[in-house]
N, C-alpha and C positions, 0 to 999 in steps of 0.2 A: 356699482355695476361696471363703471368704467375701469376700475383697478382689476376687477375679475377678468375682463376681456384682455387687458394688457398683460396680466399674469399668464393667461392661457396662451396667448401668442408667443410670449417669451419662453414658456415651457416647451411649446411645440418647436421653436427654433433651436432650443438647447438639445432636445431629443434628436432632432434631425442632424445637428452637427456631431453629436456623440455617435450616432449610427454611421455617419460617414467616416469618422475617425476609427471606429471599430472595423469597418470594412477595409480601410487602408492598412490597419494593423495586420489583418488576416492575410492580405496579399503580400506585405513586406516583412512580416514577422518571422516566426519560426518556419522551418520547412515541413513541419507536421500539419500545418493547416489550421492550427488553433493556438491560443496563448495559454489558456487555463482550462482544466477539466476537473469536474467534481462528480463523484459517483460511488458505486459500491464494488467491493472486492469479495469474491467468494472463494475461499481456499481450503486446503486440507487441514493445516494447523490453525489458521486464523482467518477470520472474515470480519469485514467492517467497512469503514469509510476510507476512500482514497481521494487525494487532491494532488494534481500535477500541474506545475506552472513552469513554462519555459522562460529561461533567463534572457535578458536583452541580448541582441546580436544575432548573427546568422550561423552560430556554431552548433545549434540544435542541442543544447545542454538544458536539461530540465531538473527541477527539484520535485521529488514526490514525497508526500507525507502520508503515512498509513496510521490510522487509529483503529486498532483491531481488538477483537474479543476472542480469547482462547477458551473455548467451552470446556475442554477436558481438564484444564488446570484451574478453572474458575478464576480467570484473571484477564488483564488487558495489557496492551503493548502499544507504544508510540514509536514508529520507525521513520527515520528520515533517510532518503536515498538521493544521490546525485547520479543522473543518467545521461548517457550520450546516445543520441538518436541518429540513425543512418537510414536514408530512404532506399527502398528497393526499387530500382529503376524500371523493372518490367511490369510492376503493378502499382498504379497510381493510388496513393493514400495509405499504402502499407509501409510500415517502418519497423526496423529491427533496432533494439536498444539493449544496452548493457550498462551496469553501474555497480556502485557499492555504497554502503552507509552503515548506520548503527541504530540500535534500538534500546529502549529502557521500558520496563514494565513492572507489574506486580501480580503475583499469584497468591491464591489463598488455599493453603493446605496441600498435602501430598499424601499419596498412598505408598507404602513400602512394606516389605516383609523381611523377616529374619529367618533364615534357614538354619535350623539347629539339628545336628546329626549326632547320634550316639549309638554305641553298640551294646547289645545285651546278648551275651553268649556268642553264637556264631551268626545270628540273624542281625540285619541292619534295620534300625527303626529311624524314621524321619518324622519330624513335625515342624510346622511352620507357624510363626506368630505374625499376624497382620497388625499393622499399626496405621493409624490415621492421625496426622498432625494438622491441627486447625489454626495455624499461624499464618501471618502474611509474610511473603518473601519478595524482596526486590531482585529483579533480574536485569541483566544488561548483556549486550553482545554486539557482534558485527554481522552484517548482511551483505550478500551479493545478489544481483538480479540480472536476469537474461530473459528477453521477451520479444513479442511481436504485437503491434497494435495497428488497427485499421481505422482511419478516419473516414466516415461515410461522407460521400461527396455532397449530397443534397440535404442531409440531415445533420443536426448538431450533436451527433453521438460518436463516441470512440469505443471500440471493442478491443480489449487486450487479453493476451494470454501470456503468463510469465512463470518462470521457475526461479524461486528465491531460497537458496540454501542459507542457513544462518547458524552461527556459533553462539552459544549462550553460557553464561556463568550463573548458576542457580544455587544459592546457599552453600557455596564452597564446591559444588559439583559442576562439571562442565559437560556439555553435550553438543553434538552436531546434528542438525535437523534439516530435512528437505521439505520444502513447501512449494506447491504449484497452485495457481489461481487463475480465475477468469474475472476480468474487470469490465464494467460498463460505466462510462463517464459521459456527462453532459458537457459539451465543449462550448466555450464562449471566448 
């Protein structure tokens, strides 16, 4: 019984000191008002988990990791971005950010068609053959990001809107895609 009471008091003191350290970090840490945020991202091409962590120092540089699922291509993607945040002085808690990064992923299968044209006499006839390939393909590419996020003053939530164009190499083919998303993160 005596050890239980001592353990409870020690745990209470530890929790209090960690809470004080967390509050001092928020005041002296990044200009965004939080150190780390974990949440969900809902986008046009991809949706999934987002984790953002500010690096030490007052330069407002963050690393963001996205683990997303692309439903149209039946695959997933891991994206790492390095972002620079700038506070908007007229609106407390609002930040503008920009950055770049890279991604790697895997897609299963793809649809494509072959357009075959031939002439018979003076009339033109067309037919198309549709193919479905059920193999796994590894993809990689480069990403840019541009966005706004708002840290709620009294609540531990961050709402963000971003535009993330990306270039991708897929089984020897290349493509440029535009993606926009809304993110909601729990900040701590």
